[in-house]
C-alpha positions in Angstrom: 111.5 150.3 96.2 112.1 148.6 99.5 114.0 145.4 99.9 110.7 143.7 101.0 108.9 144.6 97.8 111.9 143.8 95.6 111.9 140.3 97.1 108.4 139.7 95.7 108.8 141.6 92.4 110.2 138.9 90.2 111.2 141.2 87.3 113.3 143.3 89.7 114.6 140.2 91.5 115.6 138.3 88.4 117.2 141.5 87.0 119.2 142.0 90.2 120.3 138.3 90.1 121.5 138.8 86.5 123.5 141.8 87.6 125.1 139.9 90.5 126.0 137.1 88.1 127.7 139.7 85.8 129.7 141.2 88.6 130.7 137.8 89.8 131.8 136.7 86.4 133.9 139.9 86.0 135.8 138.8 89.2 136.9 135.4 87.6 140.0 134.6 85.7 139.2 133.9 82.1 141.4 130.8 81.8 140.9 127.7 79.8 138.7 126.0 82.5 136.6 129.0 83.4 135.9 130.4 80.0 133.4 127.8 78.9 131.8 127.6 82.3 131.4 131.4 82.4 129.9 131.4 78.9 127.3 128.9 79.9 126.5 130.6 83.2 126.0 134.0 81.7 123.5 132.5 79.2 121.5 130.5 81.7 121.4 133.1 84.5 120.4 136.1 82.4 117.9 134.0 80.5 115.8 133.6 83.7 114.9 137.3 83.9 114.5 137.6 80.1 112.0 134.7 80.0 110.1 136.0 83.0 109.7 139.4 81.2 108.5 137.5 78.2 106.1 135.5 80.4 104.5 138.7 81.6 103.9 139.7 78.0 102.7 136.3 76.9 100.0 136.1 74.2 98.2 133.2 75.9 98.1 131.1 79.0 100.0 128.3 77.2 102.7 130.8 76.2 102.9 132.1 79.8 103.2 128.5 81.2 105.9 127.7 78.7 108.0 130.7 79.6 107.7 130.0 83.3 108.8 126.4 82.7 111.8 127.8 80.8 112.6 130.1 83.8 112.6 127.0 86.0 114.9 125.1 83.7 117.3 128.0 83.4 117.5 128.3 87.2 118.4 124.6 87.5 121.1 125.0 84.8 122.5 128.1 86.5 122.9 126.1 89.7 124.8 123.5 87.8 127.3 126.0 86.4 127.7 127.7 89.7 128.6 124.3 91.3 131.3 123.7 88.6 132.7 127.2 89.0 132.9 126.7 92.8 135.0 123.6 92.2 137.2 125.3 89.7 137.6 128.5 91.9 137.9 127.5 95.5 138.5 131.1 96.5 135.1 132.0 95.1 133.2 129.2 96.7 131.3 131.4 99.2 130.1 133.7 96.4 129.1 130.7 94.3 127.1 129.4 97.3 125.4 132.7 97.8 124.4 132.9 94.1 123.4 129.2 94.2 121.0 129.9 97.1 119.3 132.7 95.2 119.0 130.5 92.1 117.5 127.8 94.3 114.9 130.2 95.7 114.0 131.3 92.2 113.7 127.6 91.2 111.2 127.0 94.0 109.2 130.1 93.0 109.0 129.2 89.4 108.2 125.5 90.3 105.3 126.7 92.4 104.0 128.9 89.7 104.3 126.1 87.2 102.5 123.7 89.6 99.7 126.2 90.3 99.2 126.6 86.5 99.2 122.9 86.0 96.6 122.3 88.7 94.3 125.0 87.3 93.9 123.0 84.1 
């Protein structure tokens, strides 16, 4: 699969994002400050792709819309945890910024999908 097509395949893109988060987390010290932030980040970031996969297998339009909305919420939460980890780990600030930007792009994509679904009602 080419980079261009991966950019528009949300299942692949969210899976790749989860993998990048996992690799990033492995690079962090597991100290008293990072441990709870890491725990929250791994939950929210990996939930994005899981909920998108569930959305694609939704049993109804309402179920699909709900899962897309959850994806959007998880993206926003992921950005929050990345901001805190950047503050706690100044040496990882650039990587946090890179991951934050991808989470922001995903937020915009899921926001647009949710808005389109809302306007179709």
